[in-house]
C-alpha positions as CSV (number, residue, x, y, z in Angstrom):
1,M,80.2,126.4,112.8
2,L,78.3,129.7,112.7
3,V,81.2,131.3,111.0
4,R,81.2,128.6,108.3
5,I,77.5,129.1,107.7
6,L,77.9,132.9,107.4
7,L,80.9,132.5,105.0
8,L,78.9,130.0,102.9
9,A,76.0,132.4,102.7
10,V,78.2,135.3,101.6
11,F,79.9,133.1,99.0
12,V,76.5,131.9,97.6
13,G,75.3,135.5,97.6
14,F,78.3,136.7,95.6
15,S,78.0,133.8,93.3
16,G,74.4,134.7,92.6
17,V,75.4,138.3,91.8
18,A,78.2,137.2,89.5
19,S,75.8,134.8,87.7
20,A,73.2,137.6,87.3
21,D,75.9,140.0,86.0
22,D,77.1,137.4,83.5
23,K,73.5,136.9,82.2
24,K,73.1,140.7,81.9
25,A,76.4,141.0,79.9
26,D,75.1,138.3,77.5
27,K,72.1,140.5,76.5
28,P,71.9,143.4,74.1
29,K,72.0,146.9,75.6
30,S,70.6,150.2,74.5
31,D,70.7,153.8,75.5
32,P,68.1,155.0,76.2
33,P,66.9,151.7,77.6
34,G,63.9,149.8,76.2
35,L,64.4,150.5,72.5
36,P,62.6,148.4,69.9
37,L,66.0,147.5,68.4
38,E,68.6,144.9,69.3
39,L,72.2,144.6,68.1
40,K,74.2,141.4,67.9
41,I,77.3,140.0,66.1
42,T,77.1,136.9,63.9
43,G,79.8,135.2,61.9
44,K,80.3,132.6,59.2
45,T,83.4,131.7,61.2
46,T,84.6,132.4,64.7
47,K,88.0,130.8,64.2
48,Y,90.9,132.8,62.8
49,T,94.6,132.3,62.1
50,L,97.1,134.7,63.7
51,D,98.8,136.8,61.1
52,L,101.3,139.4,62.3
53,G,102.4,140.4,58.8
54,G,105.8,138.8,59.2
55,L,106.7,140.6,62.4
56,S,107.5,139.1,65.8
57,A,104.9,139.4,68.5
58,D,107.0,142.0,70.3
59,D,107.6,144.1,67.1
60,F,103.9,143.9,66.2
61,K,102.9,145.2,69.6
62,K,105.4,148.0,69.4
63,A,104.1,149.0,66.0
64,V,100.5,149.1,67.3
65,A,101.5,151.1,70.3
66,A,103.5,153.6,68.2
67,A,100.6,154.0,65.7
68,G,98.4,154.9,68.7
69,K,100.8,157.7,69.5
70,G,100.8,159.0,66.0
71,K,104.3,157.5,65.3
72,G,104.5,155.3,62.3
73,R,101.9,153.5,60.2
74,A,99.4,151.2,61.9
75,P,99.6,147.5,61.0
76,A,96.6,146.2,59.1
77,P,93.9,145.0,61.5
78,P,92.8,141.3,61.4
79,V,90.5,140.3,58.6
80,V,87.3,138.8,59.8
81,D,84.0,137.6,58.3
82,L,81.4,138.9,60.7
83,T,78.1,140.8,60.5
84,I,76.6,143.4,62.8
85,E,72.8,142.7,62.8
86,L,70.3,145.3,63.9
87,K,66.9,143.8,64.5
88,N,63.6,145.6,64.8
89,T,61.8,143.9,67.7
90,S,58.7,146.1,67.5
91,K,55.5,145.5,65.6
92,D,56.0,148.5,63.4
93,T,58.4,149.7,60.7
94,V,61.0,152.1,62.0
95,Q,63.6,154.3,60.2
96,V,67.2,153.9,61.1
97,W,70.3,155.7,59.9
98,S,72.4,153.2,58.0
99,K,75.3,155.4,57.0
100,G,76.7,158.9,57.2
101,D,79.1,160.6,59.6
102,P,76.7,160.5,62.6
103,V,76.6,156.6,62.3
104,V,79.6,155.3,64.2
105,L,80.5,151.7,65.0
106,T,83.1,151.0,67.7
107,L,84.6,147.7,68.8
108,E,85.9,146.4,72.1
109,L,88.2,143.3,71.8
110,K,88.9,141.5,75.1
111,G,91.5,138.8,75.6
112,K,95.1,138.3,76.8
113,G,96.6,139.5,73.5
114,A,94.1,142.2,72.7
115,M,95.3,145.7,71.7
116,S,93.8,148.7,70.1
117,A,95.0,151.9,68.5
118,M,93.4,155.2,67.3
119,P,95.9,156.2,64.6
120,L,96.0,159.6,62.9
121,V,94.1,159.0,59.7
122,P,93.8,161.7,56.9
123,M,90.1,162.3,56.0
124,T,88.2,164.7,53.8
125,L,86.5,167.6,55.6
126,E,83.0,167.4,54.2
127,F,80.1,166.3,56.4
128,R,78.4,163.2,55.2
129,L,74.7,163.4,55.9
130,P,73.0,160.4,57.5
131,D,70.9,158.2,55.3
132,G,67.8,156.6,56.8
133,V,66.3,153.3,55.8
134,G,63.1,151.5,56.8
135,V,63.4,148.4,58.9
136,E,60.2,146.4,59.0
137,A,58.9,144.6,62.1
138,G,61.0,141.5,62.8
139,K,63.5,142.3,60.1
140,T,67.2,143.1,60.3
141,L,69.6,145.7,59.0
142,N,73.0,144.2,58.4
143,F,76.4,145.9,58.6
144,P,79.2,143.7,57.2
145,L,82.4,143.7,59.3
146,K,85.4,142.5,57.2
147,S,88.2,143.6,59.5
148,L,88.6,144.9,63.0
149,A,88.6,148.5,61.8
150,A,85.9,150.7,63.2
151,G,85.3,154.2,64.6
152,F,84.6,157.4,62.6
153,R,84.1,156.4,58.9
154,G,85.3,152.9,59.8
155,A,88.9,153.9,60.1
156,S,89.7,155.8,63.3
157,Q,89.8,152.8,65.7
158,L,91.8,149.6,65.0
159,S,91.6,146.4,67.2
160,Y,94.2,143.6,67.2
161,W,94.8,140.2,68.6
162,T,98.6,139.7,69.0
163,E,98.8,136.1,70.2
164,P,96.7,132.8,69.9
165,G,93.9,132.3,72.4
166,E,90.3,133.0,73.2
167,Y,88.9,136.5,72.7
168,E,85.5,138.3,73.0
169,L,84.3,141.0,70.7
170,V,81.6,143.6,71.6
171,A,80.3,146.2,69.1
172,T,78.6,149.4,69.9
173,L,76.6,151.4,67.3
174,K,75.6,155.0,67.5
175,T,72.9,155.9,65.1
176,G,69.5,157.6,64.7
177,L,66.0,156.2,65.1
178,M,62.6,157.5,63.9
179,P,60.1,157.8,65.6
180,I,62.2,159.5,68.3
181,P,62.1,157.2,71.4
182,K,61.6,158.5,74.9
183,G,64.8,159.7,76.4
184,A,66.7,160.1,73.1
185,M,68.2,163.4,72.0
186,D,66.3,165.0,69.1
187,N,68.7,165.7,66.2
188,G,66.2,168.2,64.8
189,D,65.3,166.2,61.8
190,G,62.9,163.7,63.2
191,Y,65.5,161.2,64.5
192,G,66.5,160.5,68.0
193,I,70.2,159.7,68.7
194,I,70.6,156.2,70.2
195,T,73.3,153.8,71.1
196,L,73.1,150.0,70.8
197,T,75.6,147.4,72.2
198,T,75.9,143.8,71.4
199,P,76.4,140.8,73.7
200,P,80.0,139.5,73.3
201,I,80.8,137.0,70.6
202,K,83.6,134.5,71.4
203,L,86.4,134.3,68.8
204,T,89.3,131.8,68.7
205,V,92.7,132.7,67.2
206,E,95.0,129.9,66.3
207,E,98.7,129.9,65.6
208,K,99.7,129.9,61.9
209,K,100.8,126.4,60.9
């Protein structure tokens, strides 16, 4: 009887930890912590149709894997209709980098058929300076996401779903914030380097009819 009670207590304890972890995962994250900005993904649609470009699932997966090794051309990533929303949760206007090479959005797709690749992409060598914009208190700065292409200049990281099912997508944005928040690295131009991460958004991929 005592053993049963102890096992039940342990189970309940672990259940509580898992529940707390799940709730934590559903909240926006920032580095450094406590920033007056929150990042989330919204979408006009969260249901998409699987399109492998005429390839079988096995051939498509092989093409993605080969592209990640610099062999062959990467398949086009899935087309989506999503928006990355950066919200100013403070009571004051802040300046945020909206574009430029230091601004990098990365994606993490989770699911049974999720794959990603970092193909070799030719790019020009000039450095594109960051451009700061004002975001008023309570307002948002939107970054449209039209495909699962991200990374440096929106092209160095490609994510794929390779079969129907349920997926979760998380976005992480590296950018600059003025005034410089506590704990952020000063870039020398009045901005602090920060990283924001969204809660996951659930996406459904259906078989093409």
